[in-house]
One Martini backbone bead per residue (centre of mass of N, CA, C, O) as a GRO file, in nm:
protein
  499
    1MET     BB    1  -3.348   5.331   8.536
    2ARG     BB    2  -3.313   5.567   8.288
    3SER     BB    3  -3.311   5.573   7.955
    4ASP     BB    4  -3.102   5.689   7.689
    5PRO     BB    5  -3.138   5.735   7.357
    6ARG     BB    6  -2.857   5.846   7.284
    7TYR     BB    7  -2.695   5.612   7.403
    8ALA     BB    8  -2.804   5.385   7.223
    9ALA     BB    9  -2.727   5.512   6.949
   10GLY     BB   10  -2.425   5.516   7.002
   11LEU     BB   11  -2.382   5.215   7.031
   12LEU     BB   12  -2.483   5.134   6.750
   13GLY     BB   13  -2.280   5.304   6.587
   14CYS     BB   14  -2.026   5.171   6.696
   15ALA     BB   15  -2.086   4.882   6.606
   16ALA     BB   16  -2.107   4.946   6.302
   17THR     BB   17  -1.823   5.054   6.270
   18VAL     BB   18  -1.668   4.801   6.353
   19LEU     BB   19  -1.788   4.611   6.141
   20ALA     BB   20  -1.686   4.773   5.893
   21SER     BB   21  -1.388   4.755   5.966
   22LEU     BB   22  -1.365   4.448   5.947
   23LEU     BB   23  -1.447   4.420   5.649
   24ILE     BB   24  -1.224   4.604   5.533
   25SER     BB   25  -0.989   4.440   5.648
   26SER     BB   26  -1.049   4.178   5.501
   27LEU     BB   27  -1.020   4.301   5.220
   28ALA     BB   28  -0.725   4.386   5.252
   29VAL     BB   29  -0.608   4.104   5.298
   30LEU     BB   30  -0.704   3.980   5.035
   31LEU     BB   31  -0.555   4.177   4.844
   32GLY     BB   32  -0.273   4.107   4.950
   33GLY     BB   33  -0.282   3.801   4.883
   34LEU     BB   34  -0.297   3.836   4.566
   35GLY     BB   35   0.014   3.942   4.565
   36SER     BB   36   0.125   3.670   4.597
   37PRO     BB   37   0.385   3.454   4.468
   38VAL     BB   38   0.208   3.223   4.568
   39ALA     BB   39   0.042   2.958   4.484
   40ALA     BB   40  -0.222   2.796   4.497
   41ALA     BB   41  -0.286   2.474   4.595
   42GLU     BB   42  -0.506   2.481   4.392
   43GLU     BB   43  -0.578   2.351   4.093
   44VAL     BB   44  -0.625   2.502   3.773
   45VAL     BB   45  -0.864   2.429   3.519
   46THR     BB   46  -1.012   2.462   3.182
   47SER     BB   47  -1.123   2.141   3.127
   48GLY     BB   48  -1.207   2.101   3.420
   49ALA     BB   49  -1.204   2.011   3.767
   50ALA     BB   50  -1.080   1.756   3.716
   51THR     BB   51  -0.765   1.561   3.757
   52THR     BB   52  -0.916   1.342   3.581
   53ALA     BB   53  -0.843   1.224   3.246
   54SER     BB   54  -0.966   1.128   2.913
   55GLY     BB   55  -0.817   1.035   2.597
   56ALA     BB   56  -0.920   0.991   2.250
   57VAL     BB   57  -0.776   0.828   1.957
   58THR     BB   58  -0.865   0.804   1.604
   59GLU     BB   59  -0.719   0.605   1.341
   60THR     BB   60  -0.702   0.580   0.978
   61ALA     BB   61  -0.563   0.358   0.760
   62THR     BB   62  -0.568   0.082   0.591
   63GLY     BB   63  -0.760   0.030   0.815
   64THR     BB   64  -0.808  -0.008   1.169
   65ALA     BB   65  -0.703   0.227   1.421
   66THR     BB   66  -0.668   0.225   1.791
   67ALA     BB   67  -0.594   0.486   2.029
   68THR     BB   68  -0.542   0.492   2.394
   69ALA     BB   69  -0.516   0.763   2.623
   70THR     BB   70  -0.420   0.764   2.980
   71GLU     BB   71  -0.447   1.007   3.246
   72THR     BB   72  -0.311   1.026   3.583
   73VAL     BB   73  -0.376   1.277   3.840
   74SER     BB   74  -0.239   1.320   4.168
   75ALA     BB   75  -0.331   1.559   4.433
   76THR     BB   76  -0.188   1.631   4.775
   77PRO     BB   77  -0.226   1.893   4.956
   78SER     BB   78  -0.048   2.063   5.238
   79GLU     BB   79  -0.145   2.310   5.486
   80THR     BB   80  -0.013   2.529   5.715
   81ALA     BB   81   0.010   2.799   5.938
   82THR     BB   82   0.327   2.842   5.833
   83ALA     BB   83   0.320   2.834   5.509
   84THR     BB   84   0.368   2.533   5.453
   85GLU     BB   85   0.414   2.355   5.141
   86THR     BB   86   0.283   2.037   5.024
   87ALA     BB   87   0.357   1.861   4.716
   88SER     BB   88   0.229   1.585   4.517
   89SER     BB   89   0.320   1.400   4.210
   90THR     BB   90   0.174   1.151   3.984
   91VAL     BB   91   0.264   1.005   3.667
   92SER     BB   92   0.068   0.769   3.476
   93GLU     BB   93   0.149   0.607   3.165
   94THR     BB   94  -0.074   0.418   2.943
   95VAL     BB   95  -0.006   0.268   2.619
   96THR     BB   96  -0.232   0.087   2.401
   97ALA     BB   97  -0.183  -0.049   2.068
   98THR     BB   98  -0.423  -0.193   1.838
   99GLY     BB   99  -0.383  -0.308   1.505
  100THR     BB  100  -0.634  -0.382   1.250
  101ALA     BB  101  -0.589  -0.503   0.917
  102THR     BB  102  -0.846  -0.542   0.664
  103GLU     BB  103  -0.835  -0.693   0.336
  104THR     BB  104  -1.066  -0.713   0.059
  105VAL     BB  105  -1.034  -0.891  -0.249
  106THR     BB  106  -1.223  -0.877  -0.552
  107GLU     BB  107  -1.188  -1.093  -0.834
  108THR     BB  108  -1.256  -1.097  -1.181
  109VAL     BB  109  -1.239  -1.375  -1.396
  110THR     BB  110  -1.197  -1.422  -1.741
  111ALA     BB  111  -1.300  -1.687  -1.947
  112SER     BB  112  -1.236  -1.846  -2.222
  113ALA     BB  113  -1.319  -2.027  -2.475
  114ALA     BB  114  -1.245  -2.336  -2.572
  115LEU     BB  115  -1.067  -2.478  -2.829
  116THR     BB  116  -1.120  -2.783  -3.048
  117GLU     BB  117  -1.166  -2.713  -3.332
  118ALA     BB  118  -1.084  -2.687  -3.639
  119PHE     BB  119  -0.938  -2.394  -3.817
  120ASP     BB  120  -0.942  -2.115  -4.013
  121VAL     BB  121  -0.728  -1.854  -4.137
  122ALA     BB  122  -0.729  -1.502  -4.294
  123ASP     BB  123  -0.637  -1.267  -4.047
  124ALA     BB  124  -0.369  -1.284  -3.910
  125SER     BB  125  -0.155  -1.180  -3.641
  126LEU     BB  126   0.177  -1.027  -3.587
  127ARG     BB  127   0.353  -0.942  -3.278
  128TRP     BB  128   0.685  -0.767  -3.247
  129GLY     BB  129   1.000  -0.640  -3.080
  130LEU     BB  130   1.208  -0.868  -3.019
  131ASN     BB  131   1.407  -0.636  -2.867
  132ASN     BB  132   1.550  -0.376  -2.693
  133GLU     BB  133   1.798  -0.328  -2.882
  134SER     BB  134   1.597  -0.256  -3.130
  135ASN     BB  135   1.516   0.014  -2.915
  136ASN     BB  136   1.798   0.166  -2.914
  137ARG     BB  137   2.074   0.318  -2.848
  138ALA     BB  138   2.369   0.380  -2.992
  139PHE     BB  139   2.720   0.426  -2.985
  140ALA     BB  140   2.704   0.602  -3.206
  141PRO     BB  141   2.672   0.912  -3.269
  142GLY     BB  142   2.330   0.970  -3.330
  143THR     BB  143   2.237   0.666  -3.299
  144PHE     BB  144   2.001   0.395  -3.388
  145ASN     BB  145   1.767   0.139  -3.316
  146PHE     BB  146   1.535   0.003  -3.570
  147LEU     BB  147   1.231   0.002  -3.755
  148SER     BB  148   1.086  -0.110  -4.079
  149ALA     BB  149   0.882  -0.102  -4.327
  150GLY     BB  150   0.996  -0.296  -4.533
  151LYS     BB  151   1.255  -0.220  -4.773
  152ILE     BB  152   1.542  -0.087  -4.762
  153ALA     BB  153   1.745   0.074  -4.949
  154ASN     BB  154   2.030   0.069  -5.122
  155PRO     BB  155   2.316   0.274  -5.070
  156GLY     BB  156   2.600   0.143  -5.208
  157ALA     BB  157   2.728   0.165  -4.912
  158GLY     BB  158   2.911   0.194  -4.636
  159GLY     BB  159   2.862   0.384  -4.336
  160LEU     BB  160   2.560   0.469  -4.343
  161THR     BB  161   2.282   0.697  -4.291
  162LEU     BB  162   1.992   0.820  -4.206
  163SER     BB  163   1.785   1.086  -4.346
  164ASN     BB  164   1.528   1.282  -4.376
  165ALA     BB  165   1.327   1.097  -4.211
  166GLY     BB  166   1.432   0.836  -4.396
  167ALA     BB  167   1.441   0.907  -4.711
  168THR     BB  168   1.758   0.912  -4.688
  169TRP     BB  169   2.081   0.903  -4.733
  170SER     BB  170   2.383   1.056  -4.660
  171ASN     BB  171   2.438   1.036  -4.993
  172GLY     BB  172   2.121   1.074  -5.121
  173ALA     BB  173   1.996   0.817  -5.124
  174THR     BB  174   1.742   0.618  -5.128
  175ALA     BB  175   1.546   0.468  -4.863
  176GLY     BB  176   1.238   0.445  -4.715
  177TRP     BB  177   1.116   0.500  -4.454
  178SER     BB  178   0.845   0.319  -4.273
  179ASN     BB  179   0.524   0.243  -4.101
  180ALA     BB  180   0.395   0.135  -4.392
  181VAL     BB  181   0.368  -0.188  -4.577
  182GLY     BB  182   0.110  -0.329  -4.651
  183ASN     BB  183   0.099  -0.581  -4.396
  184VAL     BB  184   0.301  -0.366  -4.265
  185SER     BB  185   0.378  -0.236  -3.932
  186ILE     BB  186   0.468   0.034  -3.708
  187GLU     BB  187   0.465   0.045  -3.347
  188LYS     BB  188   0.407   0.260  -3.061
  189TYR     BB  189   0.444   0.302  -2.724
  190VAL     BB  190   0.225   0.524  -2.547
  191THR     BB  191   0.175   0.698  -2.286
  192GLY     BB  192  -0.177   0.684  -2.233
  193THR     BB  193  -0.249   0.531  -2.527
  194GLY     BB  194  -0.055   0.328  -2.672
  195TYR     BB  195  -0.067   0.195  -2.977
  196THR     BB  196   0.101   0.358  -3.249
  197ALA     BB  197   0.210   0.508  -3.505
  198ALA     BB  198   0.503   0.556  -3.626
  199THR     BB  199   0.781   0.780  -3.595
  200TRP     BB  200   1.074   0.926  -3.647
  201ALA     BB  201   1.103   1.068  -3.369
  202GLY     BB  202   1.026   0.802  -3.194
  203LEU     BB  203   1.300   0.634  -3.233
  204SER     BB  204   1.452   0.829  -2.990
  205THR     BB  205   1.221   0.757  -2.784
  206ASP     BB  206   1.027   0.708  -2.540
  207SER     BB  207   0.704   0.674  -2.424
  208SER     BB  208   0.718   0.984  -2.303
  209GLY     BB  209   0.939   1.149  -2.513
  210ALA     BB  210   1.216   1.087  -2.422
  211THR     BB  211   1.535   1.083  -2.473
  212ILE     BB  212   1.768   0.856  -2.534
  213SER     BB  213   2.076   0.882  -2.373
  214SER     BB  214   2.168   0.568  -2.368
  215PRO     BB  215   2.240   0.229  -2.404
  216THR     BB  216   2.236   0.203  -2.059
  217SER     BB  217   1.961   0.340  -1.940
  218GLY     BB  218   1.682   0.152  -1.991
  219SER     BB  219   1.573   0.294  -2.243
  220TYR     BB  220   1.301   0.271  -2.485
  221SER     BB  221   1.094   0.289  -2.778
  222ASN     BB  222   0.872   0.068  -2.813
  223HIS     BB  223   0.851  -0.132  -3.068
  224GLN     BB  224   0.646  -0.286  -3.333
  225VAL     BB  225   0.576  -0.545  -3.540
  226VAL     BB  226   0.299  -0.570  -3.785
  227LEU     BB  227   0.120  -0.851  -3.907
  228THR     BB  228  -0.108  -0.924  -4.163
  229GLY     BB  229  -0.289  -1.178  -4.337
  230GLY     BB  230  -0.292  -1.447  -4.214
  231THR     BB  231  -0.261  -1.792  -4.314
  232GLY     BB  232  -0.447  -2.103  -4.222
  233GLU     BB  233  -0.420  -2.364  -3.962
  234VAL     BB  234  -0.605  -2.485  -3.667
  235ASP     BB  235  -0.542  -2.757  -3.411
  236PRO     BB  236  -0.598  -2.789  -3.088
  237ALA     BB  237  -0.622  -3.097  -3.032
  238ALA     BB  238  -0.339  -3.164  -3.189
  239GLY     BB  239  -0.124  -2.926  -3.174
  240THR     BB  240  -0.163  -2.762  -3.455
  241ALA     BB  241   0.007  -2.524  -3.689
  242THR     BB  242  -0.036  -2.287  -3.980
  243ILE     BB  243   0.114  -1.959  -4.043
  244SER     BB  244   0.116  -1.706  -4.299
  245TRP     BB  245   0.318  -1.427  -4.414
  246ASP     BB  246   0.309  -1.128  -4.624
  247GLY     BB  247   0.621  -0.970  -4.570
  248ASP     BB  248   0.828  -0.678  -4.479
  249PHE     BB  249   1.125  -0.603  -4.276
  250THR     BB  250   1.350  -0.376  -4.103
  251VAL     BB  251   1.673  -0.401  -3.934
  252LEU     BB  252   1.830  -0.125  -3.769
  253TYR     BB  253   2.165  -0.031  -3.709
  254TYR     BB  254   2.309   0.257  -3.669
  255SER     BB  255   2.106   0.399  -3.872
  256GLY     BB  256   2.223   0.173  -4.115
  257MET     BB  257   2.513   0.051  -4.114
  258THR     BB  258   2.325  -0.197  -4.028
  259PHE     BB  259   2.119  -0.447  -4.205
  260PHE     BB  260   1.800  -0.635  -4.228
  261TYR     BB  261   1.580  -0.874  -4.358
  262VAL     BB  262   1.226  -0.968  -4.313
  263SER     BB  263   1.051  -1.255  -4.459
  264ASP     BB  264   0.784  -1.442  -4.450
  265PRO     BB  265   0.653  -1.556  -4.198
  266VAL     BB  266   0.630  -1.873  -4.001
  267LEU     BB  267   0.400  -2.072  -3.831
  268SER     BB  268   0.490  -2.364  -3.628
  269VAL     BB  269   0.295  -2.643  -3.494
  270VAL     BB  270   0.415  -2.925  -3.295
  271ASP     BB  271   0.299  -3.075  -3.034
  272GLY     BB  272   0.275  -2.769  -2.901
  273VAL     BB  273   0.532  -2.661  -3.065
  274GLY     BB  274   0.693  -2.358  -3.153
  275THR     BB  275   0.782  -2.190  -3.473
  276LEU     BB  276   0.973  -1.916  -3.622
  277THR     BB  277   1.006  -1.834  -3.956
  278ALA     BB  278   1.244  -1.692  -4.204
  279THR     BB  279   1.368  -1.455  -4.438
  280LEU     BB  280   1.696  -1.345  -4.491
  281GLY     BB  281   1.850  -1.024  -4.565
  282GLY     BB  282   2.113  -0.813  -4.732
  283TYR     BB  283   2.417  -0.674  -4.586
  284GLY     BB  284   2.761  -0.682  -4.573
  285THR     BB  285   2.971  -0.626  -4.282
  286SER     BB  286   3.185  -0.436  -4.046
  287MET     BB  287   3.291  -0.308  -3.748
  288ASP     BB  288   3.594  -0.269  -3.849
  289ASP     BB  289   3.466  -0.234  -4.165
  290THR     BB  290   3.223  -0.029  -4.308
  291THR     BB  291   3.305  -0.041  -4.619
  292GLN     BB  292   3.182  -0.290  -4.629
  293TRP     BB  293   2.974  -0.418  -4.920
  294GLU     BB  294   2.737  -0.689  -4.948
  295THR     BB  295   2.543  -0.914  -5.086
  296LEU     BB  296   2.307  -1.132  -4.956
  297THR     BB  297   2.182  -1.434  -4.914
  298ASP     BB  298   1.902  -1.577  -4.890
  299THR     BB  299   1.784  -1.696  -4.559
  300GLU     BB  300   1.663  -1.954  -4.378
  301VAL     BB  301   1.531  -1.915  -4.045
  302THR     BB  302   1.519  -1.910  -3.702
  303LEU     BB  303   1.361  -1.662  -3.524
  304ALA     BB  304   1.181  -1.849  -3.313
  305ASP     BB  305   1.143  -2.012  -3.002
  306LEU     BB  306   0.827  -2.086  -2.839
  307GLY     BB  307   0.737  -2.344  -2.745
  308ALA     BB  308   0.477  -2.384  -2.562
  309ILE     BB  309   0.133  -2.397  -2.692
  310ASP     BB  310  -0.195  -2.257  -2.661
  311LEU     BB  311  -0.458  -2.323  -2.898
  312THR     BB  312  -0.740  -2.288  -2.720
  313ALA     BB  313  -0.752  -2.006  -2.733
  314ASP     BB  314  -0.973  -1.791  -2.865
  315LEU     BB  315  -0.769  -1.547  -2.998
  316GLY     BB  316  -0.485  -1.667  -2.893
  317PHE     BB  317  -0.134  -1.570  -2.827
  318THR     BB  318   0.129  -1.535  -2.573
  319VAL     BB  319   0.494  -1.536  -2.611
  320THR     BB  320   0.824  -1.607  -2.501
  321PRO     BB  321   1.097  -1.651  -2.643
  322ALA     BB  322   1.381  -1.800  -2.649
  323TYR     BB  323   1.702  -1.730  -2.446
  324LEU     BB  324   1.749  -1.802  -2.172
  325GLY     BB  325   2.003  -2.051  -2.174
  326VAL     BB  326   2.093  -2.029  -2.460
  327ALA     BB  327   2.306  -2.167  -2.683
  328TYR     BB  328   2.618  -2.056  -2.851
  329SER     BB  329   2.815  -2.120  -3.153
  330PRO     BB  330   3.077  -1.975  -3.257
  331PRO     BB  331   3.290  -1.899  -3.470
  332SER     BB  332   3.586  -1.858  -3.568
  333GLY     BB  333   3.658  -1.546  -3.408
  334GLY     BB  334   3.429  -1.521  -3.231
  335ALA     BB  335   3.243  -1.427  -2.979
  336ALA     BB  336   3.204  -1.532  -2.682
  337GLN     BB  337   2.993  -1.678  -2.460
  338LEU     BB  338   2.806  -1.579  -2.193
  339THR     BB  339   2.692  -1.817  -1.918
  340ASP     BB  340   2.698  -1.659  -1.601
  341ASP     BB  341   2.443  -1.475  -1.640
  342ASP     BB  342   2.133  -1.329  -1.612
  343TYR     BB  343   2.156  -1.275  -1.956
  344SER     BB  344   2.206  -1.544  -2.062
  345GLY     BB  345   2.205  -1.607  -2.423
  346SER     BB  346   1.993  -1.675  -2.728
  347PHE     BB  347   1.933  -1.689  -3.030
  348PRO     BB  348   1.912  -1.869  -3.280
  349GLN     BB  349   2.164  -2.007  -3.452
  350SER     BB  350   2.085  -1.930  -3.749
  351PHE     BB  351   2.041  -1.631  -3.695
  352VAL     BB  352   2.328  -1.558  -3.583
  353ASP     BB  353   2.490  -1.656  -3.823
  354PHE     BB  354   2.387  -1.434  -4.014
  355GLN     BB  355   2.501  -1.192  -3.833
  356GLN     BB  356   2.798  -1.238  -3.905
  357LEU     BB  357   2.759  -1.086  -4.187
  358THR     BB  358   2.634  -0.798  -4.074
  359GLY     BB  359   2.782  -0.735  -3.778
  360GLN     BB  360   2.551  -0.826  -3.531
  361ALA     BB  361   2.590  -1.083  -3.354
  362ALA     BB  362   2.656  -0.961  -3.053
  363TYR     BB  363   2.332  -0.859  -3.033
  364TRP     BB  364   2.209  -1.189  -3.007
  365TYR     BB  365   2.407  -1.240  -2.760
  366SER     BB  366   2.602  -1.320  -2.488
  367SER     BB  367   2.920  -1.122  -2.483
  368GLY     BB  368   2.972  -0.914  -2.225
  369GLY     BB  369   2.830  -0.665  -2.263
  370SER     BB  370   2.658  -0.366  -2.163
  371VAL     BB  371   2.378  -0.485  -2.337
  372ASP     BB  372   2.274  -0.769  -2.241
  373LYS     BB  373   1.995  -0.680  -2.104
  374SER     BB  374   1.871  -0.606  -2.413
  375LYS     BB  375   1.857  -0.903  -2.569
  376PRO     BB  376   1.616  -1.030  -2.486
  377THR     BB  377   1.322  -1.138  -2.550
  378LEU     BB  378   1.003  -1.058  -2.649
  379PRO     BB  379   0.687  -1.065  -2.669
  380LEU     BB  380   0.461  -1.272  -2.862
  381THR     BB  381   0.178  -1.221  -3.094
  382VAL     BB  382  -0.114  -1.420  -3.181
  383SER     BB  383  -0.391  -1.360  -3.399
  384TYR     BB  384  -0.662  -1.498  -3.563
  385ASP     BB  385  -0.786  -1.193  -3.556
  386ALA     BB  386  -0.710  -0.869  -3.629
  387SER     BB  387  -1.001  -0.748  -3.534
  388ASP     BB  388  -0.956  -0.963  -3.268
  389PRO     BB  389  -0.735  -0.923  -3.048
  390VAL     BB  390  -0.504  -0.968  -2.835
  391ALA     BB  391  -0.409  -0.854  -2.557
  392GLN     BB  392  -0.180  -0.623  -2.468
  393THR     BB  393   0.137  -0.562  -2.367
  394THR     BB  394   0.337  -0.391  -2.180
  395PRO     BB  395   0.626  -0.275  -2.141
  396ALA     BB  396   0.792  -0.466  -1.913
  397SER     BB  397   0.511  -0.641  -1.912
  398THR     BB  398   0.236  -0.887  -1.833
  399ALA     BB  399   0.016  -0.681  -1.817
  400THR     BB  400  -0.289  -0.627  -1.913
  401THR     BB  401  -0.497  -0.369  -2.071
  402SER     BB  402  -0.711  -0.595  -2.155
  403THR     BB  403  -1.037  -0.764  -2.200
  404LYS     BB  404  -1.133  -1.055  -2.394
  405THR     BB  405  -1.447  -1.207  -2.509
  406LYS     BB  406  -1.714  -1.443  -2.608
  407THR     BB  407  -1.806  -1.633  -2.367
  408ALA     BB  408  -1.738  -1.788  -2.119
  409THR     BB  409  -1.756  -1.751  -1.757
  410ALA     BB  410  -1.556  -1.681  -1.463
  411THR     BB  411  -1.540  -1.677  -1.096
  412ALA     BB  412  -1.306  -1.524  -0.873
  413THR     BB  413  -1.202  -1.526  -0.522
  414ALA     BB  414  -0.989  -1.303  -0.338
  415THR     BB  415  -0.844  -1.314  -0.003
  416ALA     BB  416  -0.679  -1.059   0.191
  417THR     BB  417  -0.519  -1.080   0.519
  418THR     BB  418  -0.413  -0.828   0.754
  419VAL     BB  419  -0.248  -0.857   1.076
  420ALA     BB  420  -0.175  -0.601   1.317
  421THR     BB  421   0.026  -0.577   1.622
  422ILE     BB  422   0.060  -0.308   1.862
  423THR     BB  423   0.287  -0.256   2.138
  424VAL     BB  424   0.321  -0.031   2.398
  425ALA     BB  425   0.516   0.073   2.623
  426THR     BB  426   0.532   0.138   2.956
  427ALA     BB  427   0.529   0.467   3.113
  428THR     BB  428   0.694   0.599   3.413
  429ALA     BB  429   0.658   0.919   3.581
  430THR     BB  430   0.839   1.123   3.841
  431PRO     BB  431   0.825   1.422   3.923
  432ALA     BB  432   0.836   1.687   4.075
  433ALA     BB  433   0.647   1.847   4.339
  434ASP     BB  434   0.553   2.043   4.120
  435LEU     BB  435   0.258   2.092   3.962
  436ALA     BB  436   0.365   2.286   3.729
  437ALA     BB  437   0.551   2.035   3.602
  438VAL     BB  438   0.326   1.905   3.459
  439SER     BB  439   0.290   1.734   3.171
  440PRO     BB  440   0.161   1.672   2.895
  441VAL     BB  441   0.034   1.454   2.693
  442VAL     BB  442   0.214   1.228   2.481
  443ALA     BB  443   0.316   1.070   2.213
  444SER     BB  444   0.448   0.781   2.150
  445THR     BB  445   0.744   0.689   1.974
  446ALA     BB  446   0.674   0.371   1.945
  447TYR     BB  447   0.441   0.469   1.756
  448ARG     BB  448   0.348   0.358   1.418
  449PRO     BB  449   0.176   0.386   1.163
  450ALA     BB  450   0.139   0.251   0.855
  451SER     BB  451  -0.006   0.530   0.781
  452GLY     BB  452   0.038   0.842   0.800
  453PRO     BB  453   0.006   1.040   1.050
  454MET     BB  454   0.053   1.115   1.353
  455PRO     BB  455  -0.102   1.110   1.635
  456THR     BB  456  -0.279   1.352   1.839
  457VAL     BB  457  -0.235   1.424   2.185
  458LEU     BB  458  -0.410   1.608   2.387
  459PRO     BB  459  -0.446   1.796   2.641
  460VAL     BB  460  -0.665   1.774   2.930
  461ALA     BB  461  -0.511   2.026   3.067
  462ALA     BB  462  -0.492   2.369   3.191
  463GLU     BB  463  -0.291   2.596   3.345
  464VAL     BB  464  -0.292   2.829   3.632
  465THR     BB  465  -0.061   3.040   3.744
  466ALA     BB  466   0.076   3.285   3.941
  467ALA     BB  467   0.184   3.444   3.691
  468ASP     BB  468  -0.126   3.480   3.569
  469ALA     BB  469  -0.218   3.648   3.796
  470PRO     BB  470  -0.341   3.915   3.935
  471ARG     BB  471  -0.191   4.218   4.061
  472TRP     BB  472  -0.144   4.370   4.388
  473PRO     BB  473  -0.052   4.615   4.572
  474TRP     BB  474   0.036   4.626   4.908
  475TRP     BB  475  -0.051   4.930   4.965
  476ALA     BB  476  -0.358   4.908   4.920
  477GLY     BB  477  -0.424   4.755   5.183
  478ALA     BB  478  -0.304   4.961   5.381
  479VAL     BB  479  -0.489   5.202   5.318
  480VAL     BB  480  -0.757   5.064   5.392
  481LEU     BB  481  -0.679   5.006   5.690
  482LEU     BB  482  -0.632   5.303   5.775
  483ALA     BB  483  -0.919   5.406   5.708
  484ALA     BB  484  -1.061   5.225   5.917
  485ALA     BB  485  -0.927   5.343   6.169
  486VAL     BB  486  -1.015   5.639   6.140
  487LEU     BB  487  -1.320   5.583   6.141
  488THR     BB  488  -1.336   5.458   6.423
  489VAL     BB  489  -1.224   5.693   6.591
  490THR     BB  490  -1.415   5.916   6.492
  491THR     BB  491  -1.679   5.782   6.590
  492ALA     BB  492  -1.612   5.763   6.889
  493ILE     BB  493  -1.575   6.069   6.944
  494THR     BB  494  -1.852   6.163   6.850
  495GLY     BB  495  -2.018   5.998   7.056
  496ARG     BB  496  -1.911   6.132   7.312
  497GLN     BB  497  -1.996   6.425   7.249
  498LYS     BB  498  -2.307   6.367   7.243
  499ARG     BB  499  -2.312   6.274   7.553
   0.00000   0.00000   0.00000
């Protein structure tokens, strides 16, 4: 049988046409499938193909804290020919955080050389703010309690106050407030600066420059009287000392309605126990009748009981005079002492007795008034050499602002270690069977670092859902399928005609 070349060519063309039709049909089915609203069973992630990922977060607070969060997601989809899809997901999250903070503090302590031999002093200084009430706003409107160097002049009558920056009395008589007279000066503690010469305006403000709003505000003007030129002898080994100062200062309450003088204080130390005495003077008046005004006899009193004093310190010493717990016996008709309060106490008996005459007595012992907390004594400092003084304390604090030494030093090291362990409870959650419902890993609310913001645990994977996939209209696949059928039939008919 002889073969016909045209017959063979027709068969090959028909086969090629059928194969092309099948390929186009497959493409049409695929395009139609992309338009299905059902998501593919395989989960798509943008940060790696694996469905198991681990994220680590490291945060540094006071020491070093490390938190590790691990998320495990297992998905086993099963799909049958009937287009029934079954998916299960289990999320197990375990977060364990252990924080260990270790702080090491090394402090160098400087020790002054201890004094043992007796020595003379020629320019000792005495620094003292008495108490906070002497640096406070007074109850009479527009009046304050404050200090002045030297002796304020006699106004000639009672019930008067200082005016014209302290130059005169309200009746025009000369007053003479001053921040320095002879060996005596008045200094104010100014925030950020330290002690500076007092000003008239500063008598009514606190250390920051704000006006003291009321007697019970807890804010004070923070002034001190400073006397220099003290002379005497100190014997550290025997525990004895005597230092005398020549100078006067005035303590004014209610802007001068009542005031007294303090003259020529003397430090005496016997068997290691110190006492500060002085001569008081001034004018007598009464809180009930301020028109009373009479000259008082100068009287020597104990200004402060200093208690035990260490005379061996190189530069001098700072001590807080006795007040808390000290008993006072008022005269008949005087205000009784309150003895069961946190601020109960008194200045020395002889000092307060003198104040019975000035009308100020109740301001120097616990009388149950609203300013009892302002009455206790403030620290007092004696420096053996005014040009090389003991470091000063800041108001309401015993922390020194500077350190001075002459000779031997010692070094001490202190180490403080704090270890904190935090364990976060394990949480296991099994959400619904839809993989698209799996939530990203979040930081457990049970963990809070010692300081700083909460650590942020970022999701390890991001999903692409069916809603995010590009959509093809179903009819596009149908058109392609129809075109393939027409091409197949046309090719077949053409082939037969050629034969």
